[in-house]
C-alpha positions as CSV (number, residue, x, y, z in Angstrom):
1,M,-0.1,0.0,0.0
2,E,2.9,2.5,1.0
3,R,4.4,1.8,-2.6
4,R,1.5,2.5,-4.5
5,I,1.1,5.5,-2.4
6,F,4.6,6.9,-3.1
7,Y,4.1,5.7,-6.6
8,R,1.0,7.6,-6.8
9,A,2.5,10.8,-5.0
10,A,5.7,10.7,-7.8
11,M,3.1,10.5,-10.9
12,V,0.6,13.1,-9.8
13,A,3.9,15.6,-8.9
14,A,5.3,14.7,-12.2
15,M,2.3,16.3,-13.5
16,L,2.7,19.0,-12.4
17,I,6.3,20.4,-14.6
18,F,4.7,22.2,-17.5
19,S,7.6,22.8,-19.7
20,T,9.8,20.5,-21.9
21,S,13.5,19.9,-21.1
22,T,14.3,22.7,-24.1
23,K,13.7,26.2,-23.6
24,A,9.5,26.9,-24.3
25,E,9.0,28.7,-27.8
26,E,8.4,31.9,-27.5
27,S,6.4,33.5,-30.3
28,S,7.2,37.4,-31.5
29,D,3.8,38.6,-30.9
30,M,4.1,37.6,-27.2
31,T,4.0,40.5,-24.8
32,T,6.8,41.2,-22.1
33,D,5.0,40.0,-19.4
34,Q,3.4,36.9,-21.6
35,K,7.7,35.6,-22.2
36,N,8.1,36.6,-18.4
37,V,5.4,34.1,-17.6
38,L,6.8,31.7,-20.0
39,N,10.8,31.9,-18.7
40,L,9.4,30.9,-15.1
41,I,7.9,28.2,-16.5
42,E,11.4,27.0,-17.9
43,K,12.9,28.0,-14.9
44,M,10.7,26.0,-12.9
45,T,11.3,22.8,-15.3
46,S,14.8,23.2,-15.8
47,S,15.6,23.7,-11.7
48,F,13.7,20.1,-11.0
49,E,15.4,18.2,-13.8
50,K,18.8,19.1,-12.1
51,G,17.3,18.4,-8.8
52,D,17.1,21.7,-7.5
53,I,14.5,21.9,-5.4
54,D,15.2,25.4,-4.0
55,T,14.6,26.9,-6.8
56,V,11.4,25.1,-7.2
57,M,10.2,26.3,-4.4
58,Q,10.9,29.5,-5.4
59,T,9.2,29.7,-8.2
60,Y,5.7,29.6,-6.1
61,E,4.5,32.0,-3.7
62,V,4.7,31.1,0.1
63,D,0.9,30.8,0.1
64,Q,0.8,28.6,-2.7
65,S,-2.0,25.8,-3.9
66,I,-0.4,23.2,-5.9
67,V,-3.7,20.0,-7.2
68,F,-1.1,17.1,-6.8
69,D,-4.1,14.8,-6.4
70,P,-7.5,16.1,-8.3
71,G,-9.7,17.7,-5.9
72,Q,-7.1,17.8,-3.1
73,P,-4.6,20.7,-3.5
74,V,-1.8,21.1,-1.0
75,S,-1.0,24.6,0.5
76,D,1.9,23.3,2.5
77,S,5.1,24.3,1.4
78,A,7.3,21.7,3.0
79,T,4.3,19.0,1.6
80,A,4.8,20.7,-1.5
81,R,8.7,20.3,-1.2
82,Q,8.6,17.0,0.0
83,I,6.2,15.4,-3.1
84,F,8.7,17.0,-5.0
85,E,11.3,15.7,-4.0
86,Q,10.2,12.0,-4.1
87,I,9.3,12.7,-8.1
88,R,13.0,12.8,-8.6
89,S,13.1,8.9,-8.6
90,V,11.2,8.7,-11.3
91,S,13.0,10.8,-13.7
92,P,10.3,12.6,-15.8
93,E,10.6,14.3,-19.2
94,F,7.7,16.5,-20.3
95,S,6.8,17.4,-23.6
96,Y,4.0,20.2,-24.6
97,A,1.5,20.7,-27.5
98,G,1.8,24.2,-27.0
99,H,1.3,26.9,-24.4
100,E,-1.5,29.8,-23.5
101,V,-0.3,32.5,-21.6
102,I,-3.7,35.4,-20.5
103,V,-2.2,38.2,-18.8
104,Q,-4.7,40.9,-17.0
105,G,-2.6,43.2,-15.0
106,D,-0.7,41.9,-11.7
107,L,-2.3,38.4,-12.7
108,A,-2.1,35.7,-15.6
109,V,-3.0,32.3,-16.4
110,H,-1.2,29.5,-18.0
111,I,-2.5,26.8,-19.5
112,A,-0.2,23.7,-21.8
113,P,-1.5,20.1,-22.7
114,W,1.3,17.9,-21.6
115,K,2.6,14.6,-22.0
116,M,5.5,12.5,-19.4
117,T,7.3,9.4,-19.5
118,G,9.6,8.4,-17.0
119,T,11.3,5.3,-15.4
120,D,10.7,4.3,-12.0
121,P,12.8,3.2,-9.6
122,E,12.5,-0.7,-11.2
123,G,12.7,-0.1,-14.0
124,R,9.0,0.3,-15.5
125,D,7.8,3.0,-17.4
126,V,5.6,5.5,-16.5
127,T,3.6,7.9,-18.6
128,G,1.1,10.7,-18.3
129,E,-1.0,13.2,-20.0
130,G,-3.2,15.8,-19.2
131,L,-3.9,19.8,-19.2
132,S,-1.9,21.6,-17.2
133,V,-3.1,25.1,-15.6
134,A,-1.3,27.3,-13.1
135,V,-2.5,30.7,-12.3
136,L,0.6,33.2,-11.5
137,R,0.5,36.7,-9.9
138,R,3.2,39.7,-10.1
139,Q,5.6,40.1,-7.5
140,P,6.4,43.4,-6.3
141,D,10.0,43.5,-7.7
142,G,8.0,42.9,-11.0
143,S,9.0,39.2,-11.3
144,W,6.0,36.3,-11.4
145,K,5.3,33.6,-9.4
146,M,2.9,30.4,-9.4
147,V,-0.4,30.8,-6.8
148,I,-2.1,27.6,-7.6
149,D,-0.6,25.2,-9.7
150,N,-3.3,22.4,-11.1
151,P,-2.1,19.9,-13.4
152,H,-5.7,18.0,-13.6
153,G,-7.4,21.1,-15.4
154,G,-8.2,18.8,-18.1
155,R,-10.3,16.1,-16.1
156,L,-13.4,18.4,-15.8
157,L,-13.6,18.8,-19.5
158,A,-14.3,15.1,-19.8
159,K,-17.7,13.7,-20.5
160,P,-19.0,11.6,-17.2
161,N,-19.3,7.5,-17.9
């Protein structure tokens, strides 16, 4: 049971990463704010892939809400850090079909369909896919940080059976 919970937590945490290991593509018609939001997402991703969990956590506001499991947001930074550290054992790699960034004043929404592949500690393939939705807020210094992070945004779009 504990092993299953660990792998579930690892898989869900891996889903939180929004960008591929290559830099998110920027288009020339993007605003500076949109580019800065994408750059923050890239910073989070590259830091995660390097195992730099301190920098990953710095991409979030202190009072963040991260949805590691659908319908169960985590607002405790220590718990979020622990889950991010656990996921390192899966060695996830992410790809996205695209990125949409909407900015209104000091708020931004980042939306990205994702796919993930990885390998668990026993050598088994791990895969996943979904729609990530993140809400970001401009900080007093002009930078951006994530406030709400939900990689399960697509689950509500599915029709019930």
